N, C-alpha and C positions, 0 to 999 in steps of 0.2 A: 429810798422813795418815801416821800412824805404825803400823807393824805390830809388835805386842808378841810377841816370840819365845816367851815363857813361856806364852802362850795356845794355842800350836800343839799341844803334847802328842804323844801317840802314836796317836790315833784320828782318823779322818776327821771333819770338822766344817765348819760354815758360820759365819763371823764377820761381824759388821757393824761397820764403822768409820765414825765421823762426824767431820767436820772443817769448818773454815770457810776459804775461800780467802784471807782476810786473814792467816792463819797461815802461808801458803806463798807467799813472794814470787815464786818462779819460775813458779808456776801463775797467780798473780794478774797478773803482768806480761803474760801471754798473753790476758788479758781475762776470766778466771774471776771470778765474783762470787758471794757468798752461800755457802750451805751446800753441802757435798760429802758424798756417801755412797758407801761402797764395800762391796760384798758379796764376801767372800773364801771360796772353796771350797778346803779344805785336804785333801790326801791324803798321809799320811805314807809315807816310804820309809826304808830301813835307814840311809841316810847323810844324811837331811834330809827334804825334803818337796816336793810339787808344789802350787803355789797358782795358782788361776785367779781373777783379780781383775777385777771390773766396777765402774767408777767413774762416777757420775752427778753432774752439776752444771749450772750455767748459765754462759753466756758473754755478755758485753756488749761489742760491738765497734763501732768507727766505720765507717759505710757508706763505701765508697770512692767512691760517686757523690755523695751528698748530705751526708755527714759527720754525719748523725744517728746516734743509737745504735741498733744492731740487737741484740736480745737473743734468746736461744734456749737450748735445753738441749743438753748434750753427753752422750754415753755412749761410754766407751772400754773396751776389754778388753785385758788383758795377762796374760801367764803368767810365773810366777817359779819357777825351780827353785832351791830353797834347799839348799845343801850345808854340812855342818859341816866345820870345819878346825881344826887344832891351833893355828895362829897366832892372835894377838889381832886384833881389829878386823873390819871389813867390807870386802869387795872385790867390786865389780861386774865380772864377767868377760865380755868380748865374744869370741864365737867365730863362725867363718864358717858353721857349721851352724845357727845361730839364725835364726829368722824375725824380722821387724821388730817383732813384738809379744811376743817372748820374751826373758827376762833370766835370767842365771845369777848367783846371789848366794851368795857364800861367806862364812860367818859364823864368828867365833871364839867360844870359850867365854865371853868377857867381854861379848858383845853381848846386850842385853836388848830393844832395839827397833831397827827399821830404818825410815828415812823413805822413803816411796814417792813423794815429791815429784818427783824427776827423771824417773822412768819415766812418771808421769802427764803431766807437761809435755811430754815427748817424744811421747807418743801423741796429745796434743791437736794438736801441731804437724803430725804425720803425717796426722791424720784430718780436720782442719777447716781451712777457708779463713779465715785470720786477717785478710784484707783483703777482706771480702765486698761483694757488690753485691746490692741488694734485688731481689726479683722484681717485674717490671712486669706490670700488668694488661692487659686486651685493648685499652685505649685509650692504651697506652704511658705510664701513670702509675705512679710508685713506690708500692707497697703500704704502705711504711713511712711516708712523709711526704706522699704525695698529689700531689707535684709532677710536672709533665710531664717526661719523660726528656730532651726537647730543651733544657730549662732547665739541665741539667747540662753540656751541651756548647755553650756560647754561640758558639764559633768553628767550628761544624760546617761542613764542606766543602759548598759548593753544587755541584750536578751540572754547571752551565754554566761554573764557574770552576775554574781549576787551583789546587791547594793551593800557597801561596807557597814552601813548602820544596821541592816538586817543580820549581817554576819555576826556582829557584836551581840545582838540580842539572842541569836541562835546559840552562841557559846555560853551566854549566861543561863539559858534554859538547860543546856547539857550539864552545867556545873551545879545547878540547883536540884537535880534529881537525887534522891537518897540512894546510897550504895547498895542497900539490902532491899531494893524494891521488889524483886521477884521471890523473896523467901517468906 
């Protein structure tokens, strides 16, 4: 998603930006698929402007339990404070006073557009579980694939047997006790 600086102007406005996840590798790598839509609320200030950005799209991720695809929508919000500067180029500035969804962007006179790919990707990482587990129904079946949850854990521990990893630790503990402990 690219923000065209020339569209901002000197009056408050709402902009709609459309894009496709295939055009943004950093976002696509996180599982974003299909169309992306951003609504940008712009409020001008004397040295730049304040932008509130809401981005919507879809994620398609592998289920951590059954490895089937889980798809769903995402909606993230971020805030950009855009400041003009005399130096050329774009600089993303990090400050301790910023919230996790706030970004300070300093732009030079040569800048005509700014990519929002990195802040969008960062907000997806912060707001969504990228290694999801599906919801189970009341009979313990995966709502995505319909399989019984116990099928995902074939080596599940039985209540009457000790897990072999704990048994090994228990034997190490017995071997480490001194022989003359009670004397």
